[in-house]
PAZAPA-4460 file (N, C-alpha, C; in steps of 0.05 Angstrom, whole numbers, plus 32768, in hexadecimal, padded with zeros to 4 digits):
% residues 192
    n_x    n_y    n_z   ca_x   ca_y   ca_z    c_x    c_y    c_z   seq   type   mol
   7D8A   7D27   7DB2   7D72   7D1F   7DC0   7D5F   7D36   7DC4     1      X     A
   7D46   7D33   7DBE   7D33   7D48   7DC2   7D30   7D4E   7DE0     2      X     A
   7D2F   7D68   7DE6   7D2B   7D71   7E02   7D44   7D70   7E13     3      X     A
   7D5A   7D66   7E08   7D73   7D66   7E19   7D82   7D80   7E15     4      X     A
   7D93   7D86   7E29   7DA3   7D9E   7E27   7DC0   7D95   7E21     5      X     A
   7DCB   7DA0   7E0B   7DE6   7D99   7E04   7DF9   7DA4   7E19     6      X     A
   7E11   7D98   7E1C   7E24   7DA0   7E31   7E2A   7DBE   7E31     7      X     A
   7E2F   7DCB   7E1A   7E35   7DE7   7E19   7E1D   7DF8   7E22     8      X     A
   7E05   7DF0   7E1A   7DED   7DFE   7E23   7DE9   7DFA   7E41     9      X     A
   7DEF   7DE2   7E4B   7DEC   7DDD   7E67   7DFF   7DEE   7E77    10      X     A
   7E18   7DF0   7E6E   7E2C   7E01   7E7B   7E22   7E1E   7E7C    11      X     A
   7E18   7E28   7E65   7E0F   7E44   7E64   7DF7   7E48   7E77    12      X     A
   7DE5   7E34   7E78   7DCE   7E36   7E8A   7DD8   7E36   7EA8    13      X     A
   7DEA   7E24   7EAF   7DF4   7E23   7ECA   7E03   7E3D   7ED2    14      X     A
   7E13   7E47   7EBF   7E21   7E61   7EC5   7E0D   7E77   7EC9    15      X     A
   7DF9   7E79   7EB8   7DE5   7E8E   7EBA   7DD6   7E8C   7ED5    16      X     A
   7DCF   7E74   7EDC   7DC1   7E70   7EF6   7DD3   7E77   7F0D    17      X     A
   7DEC   7E6F   7F0B   7DFF   7E75   7F21   7E03   7E93   7F24    18      X     A
   7E05   7EA2   7F0D   7E09   7EBF   7F0E   7DF1   7ECD   7F1B    19      X     A
   7DD9   7EC4   7F13   7DC1   7ED0   7F1F   7DBF   7ECA   7F3D    20      X     A
   7DC4   7EB1   7F44   7DC4   7EA9   7F61   7DDA   7EB8   7F70    21      X     A
   7DF2   7EBA   7F64   7E08   7EC7   7F71   7E02   7EE5   7F76    22      X     A
   7DF6   7EF2   7F62   7DEF   7F0E   7F65   7DDA   7F11   7F7A    23      X     A
   7DC6   7F00   7F7A   7DB1   7F02   7F8E   7DBC   7EFE   7FAA    24      X     A
   7DCE   7EEA   7FAD   7DDA   7EE6   7FC8   7DEC   7EFD   7FCF    25      X     A
   7DFC   7F07   7FBC   7E0E   7F1D   7FC2   7DFF   7F36   7FCA    26      X     A
   7DE8   7F3A   7FBF   7DD8   7F52   7FC6   7DC8   7F4E   7FDF    27      X     A
   7DCC   7F38   7FED   7DBF   7F33   8007   7DD0   7F40   801D    28      X     A
   7DCE   7F5A   8020   7DDF   7F68   8033   7DD9   7F60   8050    29      X     A
   7DED   7F61   8060   7DEA   7F5A   807C   7DD9   7F70   808A    30      X     A
   7DC8   7F68   809D   7DBA   7F7C   80AD   7DCE   7F8C   80BD    31      X     A
   7DC8   7FA5   80C3   7DDA   7FB6   80D2   7DE3   7FAA   80ED    32      X     A
   7DD0   7F9D   80FA   7DD6   7F91   8114   7DEA   7F7A   8112    33      X     A
   7DEE   7F6F   80FA   7E00   7F58   80F7   7E18   7F5E   80E5    34      X     A
   7E1C   7F78   80DE   7E31   7F7E   80CA   7E4D   7F81   80D7    35      X     A
   7E4F   7F80   80F1   7E69   7F83   80FE   7E73   7F9F   8100    36      X     A
   7E63   7FB2   80F7   7E6A   7FCE   80F8   7E58   7FDD   810C    37      X     A
   7E3F   7FD8   810B   7E2C   7FE5   811C   7E28   7FD5   8136    38      X     A
   7E23   7FE3   814C   7E1F   7FD7   8166   7E02   7FCC   8166    39      X     A
   7DFE   7FB2   8167   7DE3   7FA7   8166   7DD3   7FAE   817E    40      X     A
   7DDF   7FB6   8194   7DD1   7FBD   81AD   7DC8   7FDA   81AD    41      X     A
   7DD1   7FE9   819A   7DCA   8006   8199   7DAE   8009   818E    42      X     A
   7D9E   801A   819B   7D83   801F   8190   7D84   802E   8175    43      X     A
   7D9B   803B   816F   7D9D   804A   8156   7D9C   8037   813E    44      X     A
   7DA5   801E   8141   7DA5   800B   812B   7D89   8007   8120    45      X     A
   7D75   8008   8131   7D59   8004   8128   7D4F   801D   8119    46      X     A
   7D5C   8034   811C   7D53   804C   810E   7D60   804F   80F2    47      X     A
   7D75   8040   80ED   7D82   8041   80D3   7D75   802F   80BF    48      X     A
   7D76   8037   80A6   7D6B   8027   8090   7D7E   800F   808B    49      X     A
   7D73   7FF8   8088   7D83   7FE0   8083   7D8E   7FE1   8066    50      X     A
   7DA6   7FD8   8062   7DB2   7FD9   8047   7DA1   7FCB   8032    51      X     A
   7D95   7FB4   8038   7D84   7FA6   8025   7D6D   7FB8   801B    52      X     A
   7D61   7FC7   802E   7D4B   7FD8   8027   7D54   7FF0   8016    53      X     A
   7D6B   7FFB   801D   7D75   8013   800F   7D82   800C   7FF4    54      X     A
   7D91   7FF6   7FF2   7DA1   7FF1   7FDB   7D95   7FDE   7FC6    55      X     A
   7D83   7FCD   7FCE   7D78   7FBA   7FBB   7D68   7FC6   7FA4    56      X     A
   7D5F   7FDF   7FA8   7D4F   7FEC   7F93   7D61   7FFB   7F7F    57      X     A
   7D7B   7FFB   7F84   7D8E   8009   7F72   7D9A   7FF6   7F5D    58      X     A
   7DA5   8001   7F48   7DB0   7FF0   7F33   7DC5   7FDD   7F3E    59      X     A
   7DC3   7FC3   7F36   7DD4   7FAE   7F41   7DF0   7FAE   7F35    60      X     A
   7E03   7FA8   7F45   7E1E   7FA3   7F3C   7E26   7F87   7F45    61      X     A
   7E3C   7F7D   7F3C   7E45   7F63   7F43   7E5C   7F63   7F56    62      X     A
   7E64   7F7A   7F60   7E7B   7F7C   7F71   7E78   7F93   7F85    63      X     A
   7E8B   7F94   7F97   7E8A   7FAA   7FAB   7E71   7FA9   7FBC    64      X     A
   7E64   7FBF   7FBF   7E4B   7FBF   7FCF   7E33   7FB9   7FBE    65      X     A
   7E37   7FAE   7FA6   7E22   7FA4   7F94   7E0F   7FB9   7F89    66      X     A
   7E19   7FD2   7F88   7E09   7FE8   7F7C   7E19   7FF6   7F67    67      X     A
   7E0D   7FFC   7F51   7E1A   800D   7F3C   7E11   802A   7F43    68      X     A
   7E22   8037   7F52   7E1B   8052   7F5D   7E17   8067   7F47    69      X     A
   7E29   8068   7F34   7E27   807C   7F1F   7E0D   8078   7F0F    70      X     A
   7E07   805F   7F09   7DEE   8059   7EFA   7DD6   8062   7F0B    71      X     A
   7DD7   805D   7F25   7DC1   8065   7F37   7DBE   8084   7F36    72      X     A
   7DD4   8091   7F36   7DD4   80AF   7F35   7DC9   80B9   7F1B    73      X     A
   7DD3   80AD   7F05   7DCA   80B6   7EEA   7DAD   80B0   7EE5    74      X     A
   7DA2   809B   7EF0   7D86   8093   7EEC   7D73   80A2   7F00    75      X     A
   7D7F   80B2   7F12   7D6F   80C0   7F25   7D65   80B0   7F3C    76      X     A
   7D70   8098   7F40   7D68   8087   7F57   7D72   8092   7F71    77      X     A
   7D87   80A2   7F70   7D92   80B0   7F88   7D98   80CD   7F80    78      X     A
   7D97   80DE   7F93   7D9E   80FA   7F8F   7DAF   8104   7FA7    79      X     A
   7DC9   80FF   7FA5   7DDB   8107   7FBC   7DDB   8125   7FBF    80      X     A
   7DDE   812E   7FD7   7DE0   814B   7FDD   7DFC   8154   7FD6    81      X     A
   7DFE   816C   7FCB   7E18   8177   7FC4   7E27   817E   7FDD    82      X     A
   7E19   8186   7FF2   7E25   818F   800A   7E10   8190   8020    83      X     A
   7E18   8191   8038   7E05   8195   804E   7DFF   81B3   8051    84      X     A
   7E0E   81C3   8042   7E0A   81E0   8043   7DF6   81E8   802D    85      X     A
   7DE0   81F5   8033   7DCD   81FD   801E   7DDA   8210   800A    86      X     A
   7DD2   820E   7FF1   7DDC   8220   7FDC   7DF7   8218   7FD1    87      X     A
   7E02   8202   7FD9   7E1C   81F9   7FCE   7E18   81F2   7FB0    88      X     A
   7E28   81FE   7F9F   7E26   81F9   7F83   7E38   81E1   7F7B    89      X     A
   7E2C   81CE   7F6C   7E3B   81B7   7F62   7E4A   81BF   7F48    90      X     A
   7E63   81B9   7F47   7E73   81BF   7F2F   7E79   81A4   7F22    91      X     A
   7E6C   819F   7F0B   7E70   8186   7EFD   7E84   818B   7EE6    92      X     A
   7E99   817B   7EE6   7EAD   817D   7ED1   7EAA   8165   7EBF    93      X     A
   7EA1   816A   7EA6   7E9C   8155   7E93   7EB5   8152   7E81    94      X     A
   7ECA   8146   7E8D   7EE3   8143   7E7E   7EF0   8128   7E87    95      X     A
   7EF7   8118   7E73   7F06   80FF   7E79   7F23   8105   7E78    96      X     A
   7F32   80F9   7E8A   7F4F   80FB   7E8A   7F59   80DF   7E84    97      X     A
   7F6C   80DD   7E71   7F78   80C3   7E6A   7F93   80C2   7E78    98      X     A
   7F97   80AC   7E87   7FB0   80A9   7E96   7FBC   808E   7E90    99      X     A
   7FD5   808B   7E99   7FE3   8072   7E95   7FE9   806D   7E77   100      X     A
   7FF6   8081   7E6B   7FFB   8080   7E4F   8012   806D   7E48   101      X     A
   8021   8065   7E5C   8037   8052   7E57   8030   8038   7E64   102      X     A
   803C   8022   7E5A   8037   8008   7E65   8025   7FF7   7E54   103      X     A
   801D   7FE0   7E5F   800E   7FCD   7E4F   7FF1   7FCB   7E56   104      X     A
   7FE9   7FD5   7E6D   7FCC   7FD4   7E75   7FBD   7FE7   7E63   105      X     A
   7FA3   7FE3   7E60   7F92   7FF7   7E52   7F94   8012   7E60   106      X     A
   7F90   8027   7E52   7F92   8042   7E5C   7F7C   8047   7E70   107      X     A
   7F82   8056   7E85   7F6E   805D   7E99   7F5F   8076   7E90   108      X     A
   7F45   8074   7E8F   7F34   808C   7E8A   7F28   8095   7EA4   109      X     A
   7F2F   80AD   7EAD   7F24   80B8   7EC5   7F0D   80CA   7EBE   110      X     A
   7EF4   80C2   7EC3   7EDD   80D3   7EBC   7ED6   80E7   7ED2   111      X     A
   7EDE   8100   7ECE   7ED8   8115   7EE2   7EBA   8117   7EE7   112      X     A
   7EAA   8116   7ED2   7E8D   811A   7ED5   7E81   8107   7EEA   113      X     A
   7E87   80ED   7EE8   7E7C   80DA   7EFB   7E85   80E0   7F18   114      X     A
   7E9D   80EB   7F1A   7EA7   80F1   7F35   7E9D   810B   7F40   115      X     A
   7E9A   8120   7F2E   7E91   813A   7F38   7E73   813A   7F3C   116      X     A
   7E64   8126   7F32   7E48   8124   7F39   7E45   811E   7F56   117      X     A
   7E59   8112   7F62   7E58   8109   7F7E   7E68   811C   7F90   118      X     A
   7E7F   8124   7F87   7E93   8131   7F98   7E9A   814D   7F8F   119      X     A
   7EA0   815E   7FA2   7EAB   8178   7F9C   7EC8   8174   7F95   120      X     A
   7ED3   8184   7F84   7EEF   8182   7F7B   7F02   8181   7F92   121      X     A
   7EFC   818F   7FA8   7F0E   8191   7FBF   7F11   8176   7FCD   122      X     A
   7EFF   8163   7FC8   7F03   8149   7FD4   7F1D   813B   7FCB   123      X     A
   7F25   8141   7FB3   7F3D   8134   7FA7   7F54   8148   7FA2   124      X     A
   7F4D   8160   7F9A   7F61   8174   7F93   7F64   8188   7FA9   125      X     A
   7F79   818E   7FB2   7F95   8189   7FAA   7FA2   8175   7FBD   126      X     A
   7F94   8169   7FCF   7FA0   8156   7FE2   7FA8   813C   7FD4   127      X     A
   7F95   812E   7FC8   7F9B   8114   7FBC   7FA8   8117   7FA0   128      X     A
   7F9F   812A   7F91   7FA8   812E   7F76   7FAC   814C   7F70   129      X     A
   7FC1   8153   7F63   7FC6   816E   7F5A   7FB5   8173   7F40   130      X     A
   7FAC   818B   7F3D   7F9B   8192   7F26   7FAC   819B   7F0E   131      X     A
   7FC2   818E   7F0A   7FD5   8195   7EF5   7FDC   817C   7EE5   132      X     A
   7FDB   817D   7ECB   7FE2   8167   7EBA   7FFF   815E   7EC0   133      X     A
   8002   8145   7EC4   801D   8139   7EC9   8028   813C   7EE5   134      X     A
   8018   8149   7EF7   8022   814E   7F12   801E   8136   7F25   135      X     A
   800F   8122   7F1C   8008   810C   7F2D   8015   80F2   7F24   136      X     A
   8024   80E6   7F35   802F   80CC   7F2E   801E   80B7   7F3C   137      X     A
   800D   80AA   7F2B   7FFB   8096   7F36   8009   807B   7F39   138      X     A
   8002   806D   7F4E   800F   8054   7F54   7FFA   8040   7F5D   139      X     A
   7FF9   8029   7F4F   7FE6   8014   7F57   7FED   800B   7F74   140      X     A
   8006   800B   7F7B   800D   8003   7F96   8000   8016   7FAA   141      X     A
   8002   8030   7FA6   7FF6   8043   7FB8   7FD8   8041   7FB8   142      X     A
   7FCC   803D   7FA0   7FAF   803A   7F9E   7FA6   8022   7FAE   143      X     A
   7FB4   800C   7FAC   7FAD   7FF3   7FBB   7FB1   7FF7   7FD9   144      X     A
   7FC2   800A   7FE1   7FC6   8010   7FFD   7FB1   8024   8008   145      X     A
   7F9D   802B   7FF7   7F88   803E   8000   7F8F   805B   7FFC   146      X     A
   7FA3   8060   7FEB   7FAA   807C   7FE5   7FA0   8082   7FC9   147      X     A
   7FA3   809B   7FC1   7F9B   80A5   7FA6   7F7E   809B   7FA0   148      X     A
   7F7A   808D   7F8A   7F5F   8083   7F83   7F54   8070   7F98   149      X     A
   7F66   8062   7FA6   7F5F   804E   7FBA   7F52   805A   7FD2   150      X     A
   7F52   8074   7FD5   7F43   8080   7FEC   7F26   8079   7FEA   151      X     A
   7F1B   8079   7FD2   7EFE   8073   7FCE   7EFA   8057   7FC3   152      X     A
   7F0A   8050   7FAE   7F06   8037   7FA1   7F11   8020   7FB3   153      X     A
   7F00   800E   7FB9   7F06   7FF9   7FCC   7EFB   8000   7FE8   154      X     A
   7EF1   8018   7FEB   7EE4   8020   8004   7EC6   8025   8000   155      X     A
   7EC0   803A   7FF1   7EA4   8041   7FEC   7E9D   803F   7FCE   156      X     A
   7EB0   803E   7FBD   7EAB   803C   7FA0   7EB3   801F   7F97   157      X     A
   7EAE   8019   7F7E   7EB3   7FFD   7F76   7ED0   7FF5   7F7C   158      X     A
   7ED4   7FDB   7F82   7EEE   7FD3   7F8B   7F04   7FD2   7F76   159      X     A
   7F1C   7FD1   7F7F   7F33   7FD1   7F6D   7F37   7FB8   7F5D   160      X     A
   7F27   7FA4   7F63   7F28   7F8B   7F53   7F1B   7F8E   7F38   161      X     A
   7F0D   7FA4   7F34   7EFF   7FA9   7F1A   7F11   7FBA   7F08   162      X     A
   7F28   7FAF   7F01   7F3C   7FBD   7EF1   7F31   7FCB   7ED8   163      X     A
   7F20   7FBC   7ECA   7F16   7FC6   7EB0   7F04   7FDF   7EB2   164      X     A
   7EFB   7FE5   7ECA   7EEA   7FFD   7ECD   7EFB   8017   7ECB   165      X     A
   7F14   8015   7ED2   7F26   802C   7ED0   7F38   8029   7EB7   166      X     A
   7F44   8012   7EB5   7F56   800C   7E9E   7F43   8004   7E86   167      X     A
   7F37   8018   7E7A   7F21   8013   7E67   7F26   801B   7E4A   168      X     A
   7F3C   8028   7E44   7F42   8030   7E29   7F57   801F   7E1D   169      X     A
   7F50   800E   7E09   7F65   7FFD   7DFD   7F7B   800D   7DF0   170      X     A
   7F92   8002   7DF1   7FA9   800F   7DE4   7FA9   8008   7DC6   171      X     A
   7FAE   801C   7DB5   7FAF   8016   7D99   7FC6   8002   7D93   172      X     A
   7FBF   7FEC   7D86   7FD2   7FD7   7D7F   7FE1   7FCC   7D97   173      X     A
   7FD5   7FCF   7DAF   7FE1   7FC4   7DC7   7FFA   7FD1   7DD0   174      X     A
   8000   7FE9   7DC5   8019   7FF7   7DCC   8015   800D   7DE0   175      X     A
   802B   8014   7DEE   802A   802B   7E00   8028   8044   7DEF   176      X     A
   801D   8059   7DFA   801A   8072   7DED   802E   8086   7DF8   177      X     A
   8039   8096   7DE7   8049   80AD   7DF1   8035   80C4   7DF4   178      X     A
   803C   80D8   7E05   8029   80EE   7E09   8022   80FC   7DEF   179      X     A
   8033   80FA   7DDA   802D   8108   7DC1   801F   80F6   7DAD   180      X     A
   801C   80DC   7DB3   8010   80C9   7DA1   7FF2   80CF   7D9E   181      X     A
   7FE6   80CB   7D87   7FC9   80CF   7D84   7FBA   80B9   7D93   182      X     A
   7FA5   80C1   7DA0   7F95   80AE   7DAF   7F81   80A0   7D9C   183      X     A
   7F78   8088   7DA4   7F64   807B   7D94   7F4B   808C   7D93   184      X     A
   7F3B   808B   7D7D   7F23   809C   7D7A   7F10   8099   7D92   185      X     A
   7F0C   8080   7D9C   7EF9   807C   7DB2   7F03   8088   7DCB   186      X     A
   7F1D   808D   7DCE   7F28   809A   7DE6   7F21   80B7   7DE6   187      X     A
   7F21   80C4   7DCE   7F1C   80E0   7DCD   7EFF   80E7   7DD2   188      X     A
   7EED   80D6   7DC9   7ED1   80DC   7DCB   7EC5   80D3   7DE5   189      X     A
   7ED3   80C2   7DF3   7EC7   80B7   7E0C   7EB7   809E   7E08   190      X     A
   7EB3   8096   7DEF   7EA3   807E   7DE9   7EB5   8066   7DEF   191      X     A
   7EA8   8050   7DF6   7EB7   8037   7DFB   7EB6   8025   7DE4   192      X     A
***
């Protein structure tokens, strides 16, 4: 029929509309006076910037606090301070660490660069993680309990429900890797 939408096209249209509407609704942050954290009777609430005003101009995400923070940083939309102390030098480590070489999940790529753009090394080392290869036994149970990576992820960074953001390197032929096994070419270069 001319002008009609076929069922598959209709489904795609409805899904696209739902995603756009869902993202718009999800990015409708609560006002500080109604967020259950800030005291609505405090005069200080009126002096703070509302989340909608601060965050809506940043790159959108579909989860967590609805902001892609690393993208915002890389595009220059935000410029976090390295420290409250003047003259503090930022040490950026541009090195990916591949973890979880055994098992069936995709390999975890830990991008130091994206983390050291925000944080000083002492935020994680030596309390949460030792700076020695093989010295850290990571546990999804501990992470889900707010330890290790879970100190930030699920609190101020993207939530732990976004498995593929960390488990991002496919295993060659779906097999576990031994520490001596060659890594896939895309794992070595950092490309996805």
